[in-house]
N, C-alpha and C positions, 0 to 999 in steps of 0.2 A: 504494500500500500504506500503510495507516494505521500509526501508531506502535504501537498494540496488536498488530497483526499482526506487525510487526517484532520486538516483544518476545517474542511467542509463538514465532517462529521461532528467536530467539536462545536462549530457554529450552530449546527442543527440542535445539538443537545442543549446548548445555552439558550437558544430560542424556546425550546420545549420547556426548560426549567422556568424561564420567565413567564411563559404562558400558563404553566401549572400554578405558579404563585398568584397570577392574576385571577385564575379560576377559583382558587381558594378564597381570595379576598372578596370576589364578587358573588360567588355561588353560595358560600357557607357563612361568610361573615357579614355581608352587607344586606341582610334581610331588612325590609322596610320597618322603620321604627319612628315613633313620634319625634319631631325635631326637638333638640335640646340645645340651650345656649351653653356657652363655655362654663359659666359659673355653675349652672345646674348639673353639668356633667362632672366637673371636678369635685364639687362638694354638694351632693344631693341632700335636700332637707330631710330631716329625720321624721317629720310629721306631715300629714296631709296628702300622702301618696296612697291612692287606693289600689293601684296596680302593683303586682309583685315585681320586685327588682332584684338583680343579682346581688350576691353578698358583697359588702363593701370591702375593698382592698385596703390594707394598711398603707397609710401614707408613707411613701418612700420605697415600698416593695416593688418587685419586678412587675407584678400585675398592674399596680397603680401607674408605673411609668409607661407601660405599654398602652394603657388606656389614654394616658396624657398625650403621647406622641400621635396616636391616631385621631385624637380629638381636633388636632390642627387641620385635618382634612374633613372635619365634620362627621367622622365615623365613630360609632359607639360599638366597641368590641367587648363590652362587659360580659364576663362569663366565657369568652372565647379568646382570651389573651394569648395563650400558647400557640394555637393555630395562626393567629394574626402575626405573632412575632416570627414564626417560621416562614410564613408567606412573605413577609418583608425581607427576611434573610435570603431566601431562595431567589426572590425577584432581583435583589441587588447583586447577588453573586452571579446569576445568569446574565444579567445585563452587563456587568463589568467584564465577565469573561468573553461574552459575545462581541462587545465593543473592541476588546483587545485583539481578537482574531480578525475582525473586519478591518482593523487598521493595518493588517499584514504582519503583525508581530508573530514570532515563533509560538507554537502551541504551549511551550513551557511557561510562557508569560501569562497564559490564561489561568494557571494555578495561582500565581501571585494576585491576579485580578480578582479571582474568586475569594481568596483570603481577605483581600481589601474590601470586597463587598460585605463580608461578615463583620469586619471591623466598622465599616460605615454604618451598618444597621445598629450596632451597639452604640456608636457615637450619636446617632440620631435619638435613640432612647434616652441616653444619659444627658445629651445636650439639651433636650426639651425640658427635662427635670431641672437641670442646672439653670436654664433660662427662667423657669418659673420661680426658683429660689431667689435668683438675682432680682427679679421684678418685685418680689415681696420685700426684700431688703431695701430696695430703692424707695418703696412707698412707706416703710416703717417710720422714718423721721417725721414725715407729714402727719401720719396717723397719731403718733405720740404727742406731737406738738398741739394738734387740735384737741386731743383727748384731755391733755393737761389743762387746757383752757375750759373745757366743758365741765370737768369735775368741780370747778370752782363755783358753778352755778347750780348744780344738781348733785344730790347724794345717791341718786338712782343709777347704779353702775350699768345695768343692762340698757337703760334708756340712753345713757351717755355714749356707750359703745355703738348702739344702733344709729344714733344721730350723726356721729362722726363717720360711720361706715357709709351712710347715705350721701355724704358729701364727696366721696371718692368716685373715681371713674367706674362706670358700670361694668367695664371689662377688666377691672383690676383683679388680679389673683388674690391679693390681700383682702379685698372686699368680699370676694367669693368665699374665702375661708371664714371670715368674720360672720357673714350672714348665714352661710350654709352649715357651718359647724358650731362656732362659738355661741352665737345668739340662739340658734335652734336648741342647743344643749342647755343653755342658761334658762331658756323658757321652759324646758322639760324638767330639769332637775335642780335648777337654781345654782347656788354657790358651788356645789360639788362639781359642776361642769368644768370649772377652771382647773381643778385637780385632775379630773379624768382626761382632759385634753392637753395637759402639759406635755406628756411625751410626744404626742402628735405635733404640737407646736414646735418642739425642739427638732423634730424630724424635718419639718419644713425649713426652719432656720433657727439657730441658737438665739438670735436676737428676738425672734418672735416668741420663743419660749420664755425669755427673760421678761418680755412685755406682759405675757399672760400671768406670770408669777407676780409681777408688780400690781396688776389689776386685782388679783386675788387678795393681796395684802391690803390694798385700798378698800376693798369690799369688807374685809374683816375688821379693820380699825376705823375707817371713816373719819369724819370730822374735818374741820378747816385746817387744823395743823398738819394732819397727814396728807391732805390734798396739796398743801404747799410742798411737802416733802416729795410727793409723787411728781409734782411739776418739775422740781429740781432734778430728780432721778431721770425723768423722761427727757429732759433737755440734755443731760449728760449722755444718755444712751443714744439719743439722736445724733449727737456730735460723733460718737464712736461709730455709729452706723454709717454716717457719711464717709468716714475714712474707709470702712469696709467696701463701700460701693466703688470708691476710687480704685482700691486694690483689685476688686473684681473686674473692673474695666481694663486695667493693665493686664490681668491674666487672660482676658478675652482677646486682647490685642496680641499677646504672645502666642496663643493658640492659632490665631489667624496667620501670623508670620510663619509658623511651622507648616501649616497647610499650604501656604504659598511656596515654600521651599520644596515640599513634596511634589506639588504640581509642576514646578519648574524642572525637577529631576526627571519626572515621568516624561515630560515633553522633550527633554534633552535625549533621553534614551530612545524615544520614538524617532527623533531626527537622525540619530546615529544609525538606527536600524533601516531608515529609508534612504540613507546615503549609499550610492553604489560602491564608493571606495571603502566604506567601513562595514557594509552589511556582511561581507564574508568573515570578518573578524568577530562581529557581534553574534553571528550564528554558530560560532564554535561552541560545542557542548560545555566545555569548561567555563567559557565566558558566561554562558547562559546560567550555569549553576551559581556562579558568583553573583549574578544579577538577582537570582532567586533568593539566595542567602541575604543579600543586601536589602532586598525588598521586605522580606519578613522581619529582619532586624529593624528596619525603618518603621514598620507598623507597630512593632512591639515598643520601640522607643517613644513613639507618639502616645501610645496608651499609657506607658509608664510616666511620661511627663504630665499627662492630664491628671493622673492620680496624685502626683506630688503637688501640683498646683491646687487641687481640691483640698488636700490636707493642709496646705499652707494658709489658705484663706478661710478654712472652717473654724 
């Protein structure tokens, strides 16, 4: 079997893989469902729903992140997270491998492309969760500032939180969590809701967890004196949070730079493979093996760097 025949077979397999992934997503996952807004999908209200809904996923779990990434396309995969994730993986792997073969690169590079597709699917899931966390942290200083002013005029903590939440952007992830989780639980069980939701708040953001703890202390103690103390603590936390937002922006810029470097390297390899004078060298099995090792190492390095950045800013 010639190299061209092998390439044709691999292209066909890549296309079939992508088609199978699309079938999974459209045939099994995308059954007609009532339309949900972003806030209702991320943090469904605990009361007032007459229809049965899938079990809630723990905030920060893999199921939760998969639901989150598919919600950007308006898709609700609740209860079918694993097939949805595998459909995304196979689709990206098949697309990446097929594109590599159609570009005329040797079949060995299709393996690197498939591995890259797997990494890209994971980055999409983690990236959407990271984006949500960053948006929550960007909105926290405003929320804390407004809440510290509101508690000076009312001792009703749920009412103060609800009033401030209503002043935030309707598409705000923080408002979605406040209305869909915190206020709903406070209405159902009262003060205990703040203790019950504290681990969940920390999972979204450590700063949100601290804010929920401070609100709980304000509810316990109350009074004008503690309201003043809460205002001072909220201002200090808001200042710290603004610094975290700046750090997160720098981290996002660093990730973008690495992605640009990877893209430049891939383009350079493709140009070398397309050059008549260099194609014979780059098609040498030993050279291709070195490319494969380098590509896998590059993908691992990107994942490792992402984890270190997340640990540094958490």
